[in-house]
N, C-alpha and C positions, 0 to 999 in steps of 0.2 A: 720303463718300457723295455720290452724284450724283443730280440730277434731270435730266430730259431737257433738255439744252441749257444746264444751270447747274451750277456747283460751289459746294457749301455751304462757306462760310468759317468756320472755328472760331476764335474770338478767344482763342487760348491765351495770347498775350502780355498781353492785358488781365487775364485771370484770374491769371496769375503775378504781375503788378505789384500787383494788389489784395491777393493773399495776402502778398506781401513787405511791403507797407505795414502790413497788420494785425500781422504779426510784429514789425516795428520798433516800432510804437506800443505793443504789449504789453510789449516789453522795456523801453522808455523808461518806461512807466507803473509797472512793477515797481521799477525803479531809483529813481524818485521816491518811491514808497511806502516803500521801505526807508529812504531818507534821512530822511523825515518821522517815521518810527517809531523811529529810532535815539535812545537815551537819552544824555543828557550827564551823567548822575549818576555821581559818583566816590565811592568809599568811603575814609574815612580814620579812624584811631583817635583818639577824643577824649582830651584830657589827663586823666590820672588824678588825682583829688582825694583826698588822704588826710586823715582827721580822727581825733582821739583820742576814744575812747568810754570814759566812766567807768562802771565796773561798778555803782556805787551810784546811777546815774541822773543825769539832767541837772539836776533841780530840787534841787540840794544846794549847800552851801558848805563849803569846806575851812577848818577851824579849826586853828591851831597854837599850842600853849602851850609852856612851857619844857621839859616832859618828854614830851609826846605830841602827836599830831595825830589828827584825827577828821573825818569828813564828817557834817554835820548838815543837816536840811531847810532849804532856802533861806528866809531871813526870820526865823529864830529869833534871839532876843536874849539877851544875858547876863542871868541872873537872880541875885537876892540870896539869901544864906543866913544870915539874921539868927539868932543864937543857936546856930549849929552849932559844936560843939567840934572838928570835924574839918575838915581842909583839903579843900574840895570845889569843883569847877568845875561851874557850872550854867548851863543855857540853857532859855529858855521859848519855846514856840511863839507865833506871832502869827496873826491872822485865824482861819481854820478850825482852826488848831493851837493856839489860845490855851489850851486845857485840857491841853496836853501838855508834859512837862518831862523833861529828862535831867540827872542828877547823876553826876559822875565823881569818884570818890575815888581819890587816889594816896597810898599808905602811910597809916599811922594809920587803918586801916579800921574802920568801925562794926560790929564783929563781932556785936553784939547787935541789930542792926536787923532788925525783923520786916517781912515783905512778904507779898503775897497770891499771887504766882506766881513761878516760877523759870525761868531760861533756863540750862541746863547748858552750860558751856564748858570748854575746856582751853587751856593755854599752847601757843603755837607760836612759840617764840623771842620776837620783839617784838610779836606780834599775838595776838588771841583767836580761837579756833576754836570755833564752835558744834558741839555733839555731840548735839543733840536740839532739840526744839521747846519753845516756851513752855508751861509746865504749865497745867492747869486751875486754877481757884481752889482753893487748898490746903484749904479747908473741905470740898471735895467728896471728898477722899480721906484725910482725917484724922479721928480720933475724939476729940471734946472730952473733957476730964477735969475733975475737980473743981478741980485746980490751974490749968488753963487758963482756967476761968471766973473765977478771981481775977486771974491775971496778964495775961490777954488774948492770950497767946502759947502756941504748941504746937510741939513738935519735929515736923518733916515731912521727907519724902524724896521726890525725883523723879528718876527715871532714875539711881538710885544716888548722888545728890548730896543731902547734908543741908542744910536751911535752917530758918529760924524762921518759922512761919506766924502771920500776924496775924489771929487769930480774933476779936479785939476790934473790928477794923475790916474785917470780911469783905466789905463792899460796895465797898471801894476796889479800884482796879486799879493796884497797884504791883508792878513786876517787877524782879528783881535777877539779876545773873549769879551763878553759883556753880560750884564745882568740887570734886573729890574731895580737894583740898588741905585744905579746912576751910570752915566756914560763912563766907559773904561774902568769900571769899578766892581769888585766883588770882595767881600770880607770873609776871611777864614780865621779860625782859632786853632792854633797848634797846642799840643799838650804841654810843651816846654817853653815855647817862645811867645805864647800869647796870641793876641789878635793883630792881624796885618791885612792891609789892602793889597790886592794882587791883580796884576794884568799880564797876560801872555799874548805876545804878538809874533805871528809867523809870516815870513816873507818867502815866497817861492817864485823865483825868476827863471825857473827852468822851462824848457819847451813844453813839458808835460806836467803841470802843477799837480801835486798829490796832497790834498787837504786831509787825507786820512792820517798822515804823519802828524799833523798838528793835533787832531782829535786824540790820537794815542798819547801824545806828550801831555796834553791837558788832563786826561783821565789818570795819568800816572803821577801827576803832581801832588805833593803832600807837604804840609807845613810840619815842622818838627816841634 
């Protein structure tokens, strides 16, 4: 475009240089931004840690005798059996378990022992398999007789298993294993010690009886 006597100069070179500078600065800025945002984090698989888990819980102790092994609550101590005519292995709780006790009879079983509750079991080679839950107090599902008033005992049955109900001491919480083999009897066969009659009896005189302790002990029992 012209004016009279003058030529208007368009500064195209200056515009182009400015535009190129803006483009270069933009590219450099993007490159710097990408570098700063780039993460240096690398992923790697941590070492696998394998630990043994005991089915009977962590607060237990493993006890081994000449013919059997069993898991008992941690802290339980060997208890005495003064006057017992039968060979029995006994442990007594301590602390909060002080009023709890387990008696394990091997052979020469007290077939006339009367209890208040029953845990039905059956033999599974060298172990005991529970086939039901601990019964209610047997006085709740038996009918006293004139004879039981004298003897303090009464024939009872729970889940098809016979046992002797201690009606004379009905306020106690004594539980025994029992099977269809006979009263206070179940026979197991250990791989090393052979065949033995077994009876486990649990007494819980605490204010809050916990029969799951007995069930756990029974299920952990194993002939050697």
